[in-house]
Phi, psi and omega in degrees: 000323177300314179298315182298323179297320179300312180294323185287332176293318175298316179300322181294327178290330189251011182295162178083349186213355181265143177287146184295305188294318176301325178292322178295320175299318175299317179300318180297316180294320179298314185289319188276327188241298190296308180299309182300322182296309185286330177291326181294336179299332176252298190285344179262013180072035181277197189287332174293321176296321178293331180286342183097016180297137180244124178203077193295306182248030168064050169298325172271309189290350170242296191289309181293318178299312179294328178293315176300317178295318180293320178297315178297319179294323178296325179292324179288338181271143170286167186289152173299148178296125178090357183287322178233125177222139176059031180073011182241152180273130177251099183303142179241081187292161176302150185272348185216098183291329179297313178295320180296321175293319175298321179299320181298317181289327176296316180294317178308308181293319183300323183292343174299314178286324179302307185284316185292329180289345175293342176292331171079327186232156169223037188274345179224165178296329179291323177293321177293321176296323177297319181295323176296320175299315181298320175306310185297314181295319178303307183295318180295317175302310181298315179299314183295322178293333178277318187238352176056046183255138179274158178241155183274350181278117189303325183289345182256358185300317183299314182295324179295318179292320177298319177294323180296314177298325176301315181294324178291319180298317181301317184297322181276332183290324186298306181292333179295315178294324178297318180294332177277359180057044169258106188271109179226154187257159176050024172058027183300323185287311180298316183290310188273319182284305187287316178291326179295320176297317178298320181297324179289317178294324181295340178302329178301326181278350187236350185227116182296339180281350185264149172238147186292322182294321180290320179297318180290314181299316178297320178299315181292322181294309178302317182294317177300313182299313183293318183296313181294312183292320179295315182300319177302311180298313181299320182297314180296316180296320180296322183280342182253282183280340188085154181249314189268138175287160183288161180303321181301314181292320180295319178290322178294324181101141185296323180299312178296321183289322185271322187249348180077015181234131176273120184293323178232074182303335183293338182280328186262349182076012181269000000 
């Protein structure tokens, strides 16, 4: 599931303009080669684990990794048609706020299982108590990232503050990437890369087993590996099968081109 989440985040960032088959080839390489190698450095007892790197629910191995991969892919792609005109950013908001909101709640609920299952055991009362803490922290981080609200329960203050900082980071990262003319969809890079890096570094403030230098070094190692390998794959695919759909297909929409059905006919008048 961690691996699948990584691929879905990359697809979200590159939607509306990427060819289907080259992306599927990239997904296979990501799932079979890139992701297992970097994840084994910690979860397989590799050198990051020996260094003492802490990443319990994959702030680095899912979020940061998918963010690096998405950022590399976005750099390789030209901008979406109409995104930048006259040197200015022209925001292209989502077409269905109701579905976007529903998606947020689905993700919110899904992370309860995602994070709590990382505990792996329910064999003792201590493990059950830890899972309860994971539930609470997951919910509080999500809520704090959305509303930046503090809680009166002392055990949740740290997760609340981490979520609050994540929300602030995302707000500032989005316009920064726009100014750099890096065109990515659904804010995947600002949310997962930048907030993911922060989540990894924040472990230092909440876990006595973590050291800031190891957290930072491990983050940079994983980021460099994913960026280089992903860039190589995108470069090969661009030179062979091509990555970007034609302007005609982009204007028509990938859904109509591939499936013969217009997702939002009211926008095109068809």
